[in-house]
VMD Tcl script that builds the backbone (N, CA, C; Angstrom):
set m [mol new atoms 216]
animate dup $m
set s [atomselect $m all]
$s set {name element resname resid chain x y z} {
  {N N MET 1 A -27.470 23.149 -21.227}
  {CA C MET 1 A -26.242 22.419 -21.026}
  {C C MET 1 A -25.099 23.331 -20.602}
  {N N GLU 2 A -25.340 24.602 -20.637}
  {CA C GLU 2 A -24.291 25.543 -20.239}
  {C C GLU 2 A -23.988 25.446 -18.744}
  {N N TRP 3 A -24.984 25.026 -17.963}
  {CA C TRP 3 A -24.776 24.904 -16.524}
  {C C TRP 3 A -23.749 23.809 -16.203}
  {N N VAL 4 A -23.676 22.787 -17.053}
  {CA C VAL 4 A -22.690 21.737 -16.839}
  {C C VAL 4 A -21.277 22.303 -17.021}
  {N N HIS 5 A -21.117 23.126 -18.058}
  {CA C HIS 5 A -19.822 23.757 -18.303}
  {C C HIS 5 A -19.450 24.692 -17.153}
  {N N ASP 6 A -20.416 25.478 -16.693}
  {CA C ASP 6 A -20.170 26.394 -15.576}
  {C C ASP 6 A -19.826 25.624 -14.295}
  {N N PHE 7 A -20.523 24.519 -14.073}
  {CA C PHE 7 A -20.248 23.700 -12.894}
  {C C PHE 7 A -18.843 23.109 -12.971}
  {N N GLY 8 A -18.429 22.674 -14.153}
  {CA C GLY 8 A -17.079 22.144 -14.343}
  {C C GLY 8 A -16.026 23.197 -14.061}
  {N N LEU 9 A -16.251 24.417 -14.520}
  {CA C LEU 9 A -15.305 25.505 -14.238}
  {C C LEU 9 A -15.222 25.793 -12.746}
  {N N TRP 10 A -16.369 25.762 -12.092}
  {CA C TRP 10 A -16.391 26.007 -10.650}
  {C C TRP 10 A -15.614 24.925 -9.902}
  {N N LEU 11 A -15.773 23.654 -10.315}
  {CA C LEU 11 A -15.046 22.561 -9.671}
  {C C LEU 11 A -13.546 22.668 -9.912}
  {N N ARG 12 A -13.145 23.078 -11.095}
  {CA C ARG 12 A -11.711 23.223 -11.389}
  {C C ARG 12 A -11.062 24.300 -10.544}
  {N N GLN 13 A -11.819 25.307 -10.173}
  {CA C GLN 13 A -11.260 26.375 -9.356}
  {C C GLN 13 A -10.998 25.915 -7.923}
  {N N LEU 14 A -11.617 24.825 -7.522}
  {CA C LEU 14 A -11.465 24.342 -6.157}
  {C C LEU 14 A -10.477 23.174 -6.062}
  {N N TRP 15 A -9.522 23.070 -6.968}
  {CA C TRP 15 A -8.597 21.931 -6.980}
  {C C TRP 15 A -7.775 21.841 -5.702}
  {N N ALA 16 A -7.390 22.967 -5.146}
  {CA C ALA 16 A -6.596 22.948 -3.908}
  {C C ALA 16 A -7.425 22.405 -2.745}
  {N N VAL 17 A -8.683 22.745 -2.721}
  {CA C VAL 17 A -9.562 22.234 -1.664}
  {C C VAL 17 A -9.723 20.722 -1.810}
  {N N TRP 18 A -9.921 20.254 -3.039}
  {CA C TRP 18 A -10.066 18.810 -3.280}
  {C C TRP 18 A -8.789 18.072 -2.879}
  {N N LEU 19 A -7.641 18.611 -3.216}
  {CA C LEU 19 A -6.386 17.959 -2.838}
  {C C LEU 19 A -6.199 17.930 -1.322}
  {N N MET 20 A -6.579 18.995 -0.645}
  {CA C MET 20 A -6.461 19.049 0.807}
  {C C MET 20 A -7.392 18.028 1.451}
  {N N ILE 21 A -8.599 17.888 0.939}
  {CA C ILE 21 A -9.539 16.903 1.472}
  {C C ILE 21 A -8.997 15.485 1.278}
  {N N ILE 22 A -8.463 15.206 0.106}
  {CA C ILE 22 A -7.887 13.888 -0.154}
  {C C ILE 22 A -6.697 13.635 0.766}
  {N N PHE 23 A -5.820 14.615 0.921}
  {CA C PHE 23 A -4.654 14.479 1.786}
  {C C PHE 23 A -5.063 14.212 3.225}
  {N N LEU 24 A -6.003 14.990 3.730}
  {CA C LEU 24 A -6.445 14.795 5.110}
  {C C LEU 24 A -7.136 13.441 5.281}
  {N N GLY 25 A -7.859 13.001 4.275}
  {CA C GLY 25 A -8.478 11.680 4.340}
  {C C GLY 25 A -7.444 10.574 4.445}
  {N N ILE 26 A -6.375 10.689 3.684}
  {CA C ILE 26 A -5.306 9.691 3.743}
  {C C ILE 26 A -4.623 9.718 5.108}
  {N N VAL 27 A -4.362 10.903 5.630}
  {CA C VAL 27 A -3.714 11.019 6.942}
  {C C VAL 27 A -4.587 10.405 8.025}
  {N N VAL 28 A -5.886 10.682 7.993}
  {CA C VAL 28 A -6.797 10.109 8.987}
  {C C VAL 28 A -6.827 8.593 8.855}
  {N N TRP 29 A -6.860 8.094 7.627}
  {CA C TRP 29 A -6.894 6.649 7.406}
  {C C TRP 29 A -5.634 5.973 7.933}
  {N N VAL 30 A -4.484 6.612 7.743}
  {CA C VAL 30 A -3.221 6.022 8.184}
  {C C VAL 30 A -3.117 6.007 9.706}
  {N N PHE 31 A -3.504 7.082 10.348}
  {CA C PHE 31 A -3.315 7.190 11.789}
  {C C PHE 31 A -4.540 6.800 12.609}
  {N N TRP 32 A -5.592 6.331 11.973}
  {CA C TRP 32 A -6.796 5.947 12.700}
  {C C TRP 32 A -6.467 4.770 13.624}
  {N N PRO 33 A -6.840 4.874 14.909}
  {CA C PRO 33 A -6.505 3.779 15.823}
  {C C PRO 33 A -7.308 2.520 15.472}
  {N N ARG 34 A -6.584 1.457 15.299}
  {CA C ARG 34 A -7.222 0.177 15.038}
  {C C ARG 34 A -6.322 -0.908 15.595}
  {N N SER 35 A -6.708 -2.102 15.469}
  {CA C SER 35 A -5.947 -3.197 16.079}
  {C C SER 35 A -4.778 -3.584 15.189}
  {N N LYS 36 A -3.835 -2.695 15.055}
  {CA C LYS 36 A -2.658 -3.011 14.253}
  {C C LYS 36 A -1.444 -3.314 15.126}
  {N N GLY 37 A -1.618 -3.320 16.429}
  {CA C GLY 37 A -0.516 -3.599 17.330}
  {C C GLY 37 A 0.048 -4.996 17.159}
  {N N LYS 38 A -0.837 -5.985 17.013}
  {CA C LYS 38 A -0.376 -7.359 16.851}
  {C C LYS 38 A 0.372 -7.527 15.530}
  {N N ASP 39 A -0.161 -6.965 14.474}
  {CA C ASP 39 A 0.496 -7.069 13.172}
  {C C ASP 39 A 1.851 -6.384 13.178}
  {N N LEU 40 A 1.925 -5.204 13.771}
  {CA C LEU 40 A 3.188 -4.475 13.806}
  {C C LEU 40 A 4.232 -5.241 14.612}
  {N N GLU 41 A 3.815 -5.831 15.721}
  {CA C GLU 41 A 4.757 -6.611 16.529}
  {C C GLU 41 A 5.254 -7.821 15.753}
  {N N ARG 42 A 4.348 -8.515 15.070}
  {CA C ARG 42 A 4.733 -9.697 14.296}
  {C C ARG 42 A 5.655 -9.317 13.144}
  {N N HIS 43 A 5.335 -8.230 12.452}
  {CA C HIS 43 A 6.170 -7.789 11.334}
  {C C HIS 43 A 7.527 -7.281 11.814}
  {N N GLY 44 A 7.574 -6.688 12.986}
  {CA C GLY 44 A 8.829 -6.193 13.518}
  {C C GLY 44 A 9.775 -7.314 13.924}
  {N N ARG 45 A 9.235 -8.493 14.207}
  {CA C ARG 45 A 10.067 -9.619 14.620}
  {C C ARG 45 A 10.583 -10.427 13.433}
  {N N ILE 46 A 10.161 -10.147 12.227}
  {CA C ILE 46 A 10.571 -10.930 11.057}
  {C C ILE 46 A 12.096 -10.997 10.915}
  {N N PRO 47 A 12.833 -9.898 11.014}
  {CA C PRO 47 A 14.293 -10.004 10.849}
  {C C PRO 47 A 14.959 -10.828 11.950}
  {N N LEU 48 A 14.328 -10.938 13.104}
  {CA C LEU 48 A 14.923 -11.643 14.227}
  {C C LEU 48 A 14.558 -13.118 14.263}
  {N N ASP 49 A 13.553 -13.518 13.520}
  {CA C ASP 49 A 13.119 -14.917 13.514}
  {C C ASP 49 A 14.158 -15.794 12.841}
  {N N GLU 50 A 14.247 -16.996 13.328}
  {CA C GLU 50 A 15.128 -17.976 12.715}
  {C C GLU 50 A 14.509 -18.442 11.399}
  {N N GLU 51 A 15.329 -18.860 10.483}
  {CA C GLU 51 A 14.848 -19.305 9.167}
  {C C GLU 51 A 13.922 -20.513 9.308}
  {N N ASP 52 A 14.206 -21.399 10.270}
  {CA C ASP 52 A 13.409 -22.608 10.440}
  {C C ASP 52 A 12.009 -22.319 10.954}
  {N N GLU 53 A 11.826 -21.211 11.657}
  {CA C GLU 53 A 10.532 -20.898 12.244}
  {C C GLU 53 A 9.566 -20.285 11.236}
  {N N ARG 54 A 10.058 -19.831 10.125}
  {CA C ARG 54 A 9.192 -19.216 9.128}
  {C C ARG 54 A 8.383 -20.281 8.412}
  {N N GLU 55 A 7.299 -19.844 7.832}
  {CA C GLU 55 A 6.461 -20.778 7.093}
  {C C GLU 55 A 7.208 -21.276 5.869}
  {N N PRO 56 A 7.045 -22.544 5.536}
  {CA C PRO 56 A 7.722 -23.055 4.339}
  {C C PRO 56 A 7.173 -22.403 3.081}
  {N N ARG 57 A 8.066 -22.162 2.157}
  {CA C ARG 57 A 7.670 -21.529 0.909}
  {C C ARG 57 A 7.491 -22.581 -0.166}
  {N N ASP 58 A 6.801 -22.180 -1.184}
  {CA C ASP 58 A 6.619 -23.048 -2.337}
  {C C ASP 58 A 7.968 -23.205 -3.034}
  {N N GLU 59 A 8.256 -24.395 -3.536}
  {CA C GLU 59 A 9.544 -24.637 -4.191}
  {C C GLU 59 A 9.748 -23.715 -5.383}
  {N N ASN 60 A 8.681 -23.395 -6.089}
  {CA C ASN 60 A 8.796 -22.555 -7.280}
  {C C ASN 60 A 9.176 -21.121 -6.933}
  {N N SER 61 A 8.847 -20.658 -5.736}
  {CA C SER 61 A 9.142 -19.274 -5.375}
  {C C SER 61 A 10.614 -19.063 -5.048}
  {N N GLU 62 A 11.374 -20.133 -4.835}
  {CA C GLU 62 A 12.773 -20.012 -4.459}
  {C C GLU 62 A 13.720 -20.210 -5.630}
  {N N ARG 63 A 13.209 -20.162 -6.829}
  {CA C ARG 63 A 14.064 -20.300 -8.001}
  {C C ARG 63 A 14.927 -19.067 -8.145}
  {N N THR 64 A 16.145 -19.273 -8.506}
  {CA C THR 64 A 17.059 -18.143 -8.665}
  {C C THR 64 A 17.226 -17.827 -10.143}
  {N N ALA 65 A 17.847 -16.723 -10.421}
  {CA C ALA 65 A 18.098 -16.337 -11.809}
  {C C ALA 65 A 19.008 -17.352 -12.477}
  {N N ARG 66 A 19.923 -17.930 -11.683}
  {CA C ARG 66 A 20.837 -18.932 -12.235}
  {C C ARG 66 A 20.048 -20.155 -12.726}
  {N N ASP 67 A 19.057 -20.598 -11.941}
  {CA C ASP 67 A 18.237 -21.738 -12.344}
  {C C ASP 67 A 17.443 -21.417 -13.602}
  {N N GLU 68 A 16.948 -20.204 -13.694}
  {CA C GLU 68 A 16.181 -19.833 -14.889}
  {C C GLU 68 A 17.066 -19.775 -16.109}
  {N N ASN 69 A 18.306 -19.327 -15.941}
  {CA C ASN 69 A 19.230 -19.275 -17.079}
  {C C ASN 69 A 19.611 -20.660 -17.550}
  {N N ARG 70 A 19.705 -21.613 -16.634}
  {CA C ARG 70 A 20.019 -22.986 -17.008}
  {C C ARG 70 A 18.956 -23.601 -17.894}
  {N N GLU 71 A 17.711 -23.218 -17.661}
  {CA C GLU 71 A 16.607 -23.786 -18.435}
  {C C GLU 71 A 16.578 -23.267 -19.865}
  {N N ARG 72 A 17.175 -22.152 -20.123}
  {CA C ARG 72 A 17.123 -21.537 -21.459}
  {C C ARG 72 A 18.015 -22.185 -22.403}
}
mol reanalyze $m
mol bondsrecalc $m
mol representation Tube
mol addrep $m
Protein backbone atom coordinates (compact mmCIF):
# COMPACT_ATOMS: atom_id res chain seq x y z
CA MET A 1 0.00 0.00 0.00
CA GLU A 2 3.01 2.26 0.16
CA TRP A 3 2.88 2.69 -3.61
CA VAL A 4 -0.47 4.45 -3.26
CA HIS A 5 1.08 6.96 -0.87
CA ASP A 6 4.06 7.46 -3.19
CA PHE A 7 1.74 7.91 -6.17
CA GLY A 8 -0.26 10.52 -4.24
CA LEU A 9 2.91 12.45 -3.43
CA TRP A 10 3.95 12.33 -7.06
CA LEU A 11 0.55 13.68 -8.17
CA ARG A 12 0.69 16.51 -5.62
CA GLN A 13 4.02 17.64 -7.01
CA LEU A 14 2.43 18.13 -10.42
CA TRP A 15 -0.32 20.56 -9.28
CA ALA A 16 0.89 23.32 -11.60
CA VAL A 17 0.73 20.98 -14.58
CA TRP A 18 -2.81 19.89 -13.64
CA LEU A 19 -3.92 23.51 -13.29
CA MET A 20 -2.39 24.42 -16.65
CA ILE A 21 -4.15 21.49 -18.34
CA ILE A 22 -7.48 22.51 -16.81
CA PHE A 23 -6.94 26.16 -17.81
CA LEU A 24 -6.06 25.28 -21.39
CA GLY A 25 -9.05 22.95 -21.59
CA ILE A 26 -11.37 25.75 -20.53
CA VAL A 27 -9.80 28.17 -23.03
CA VAL A 28 -10.17 25.65 -25.86
CA TRP A 29 -13.78 24.97 -24.87
CA VAL A 30 -14.63 28.68 -24.81
CA PHE A 31 -13.02 29.56 -28.13
CA TRP A 32 -13.82 26.35 -30.02
CA PRO A 33 -15.60 27.30 -33.26
CA ARG A 34 -19.19 26.21 -33.19
CA SER A 35 -22.51 27.51 -34.37
CA LYS A 36 -22.85 30.24 -31.79
CA GLY A 37 -23.24 33.05 -34.31
CA LYS A 38 -27.03 32.86 -34.36
CA ASP A 39 -27.28 32.79 -30.57
CA LEU A 40 -24.88 35.69 -30.16
CA GLU A 41 -26.79 37.78 -32.70
CA ARG A 42 -30.12 37.02 -31.00
CA HIS A 43 -28.73 37.77 -27.54
CA GLY A 44 -27.12 40.98 -28.77
CA ARG A 45 -30.48 42.26 -30.01
CA ILE A 46 -32.26 41.77 -26.66
CA PRO A 47 -31.71 45.37 -25.43
CA LEU A 48 -32.96 46.74 -28.75
CA ASP A 49 -36.13 44.63 -28.97
CA GLU A 50 -39.43 46.20 -28.16
CA GLU A 51 -41.16 44.96 -25.01
CA ASP A 52 -44.13 43.70 -27.05
CA GLU A 53 -41.96 41.48 -29.24
CA ARG A 54 -40.57 39.49 -26.33
CA GLU A 55 -42.12 36.25 -25.26
CA PRO A 56 -44.82 36.65 -22.64
CA ARG A 57 -43.74 35.82 -19.14
CA ASP A 58 -45.55 33.90 -16.49
CA GLU A 59 -47.61 36.17 -14.24
CA ASN A 60 -45.88 34.79 -11.15
CA SER A 61 -42.43 35.79 -12.43
CA GLU A 62 -43.37 39.49 -12.54
CA ARG A 63 -44.21 39.82 -8.87
CA THR A 64 -42.43 42.67 -7.20
CA ALA A 65 -41.13 42.99 -3.67
CA ARG A 66 -43.99 45.38 -2.97
CA ASP A 67 -46.55 42.68 -3.89
CA GLU A 68 -44.80 40.16 -1.68
CA ASN A 69 -44.79 42.59 1.24
CA ARG A 70 -48.52 43.16 0.83
CA GLU A 71 -49.18 39.46 1.26
CA ARG A 72 -47.38 39.32 4.61
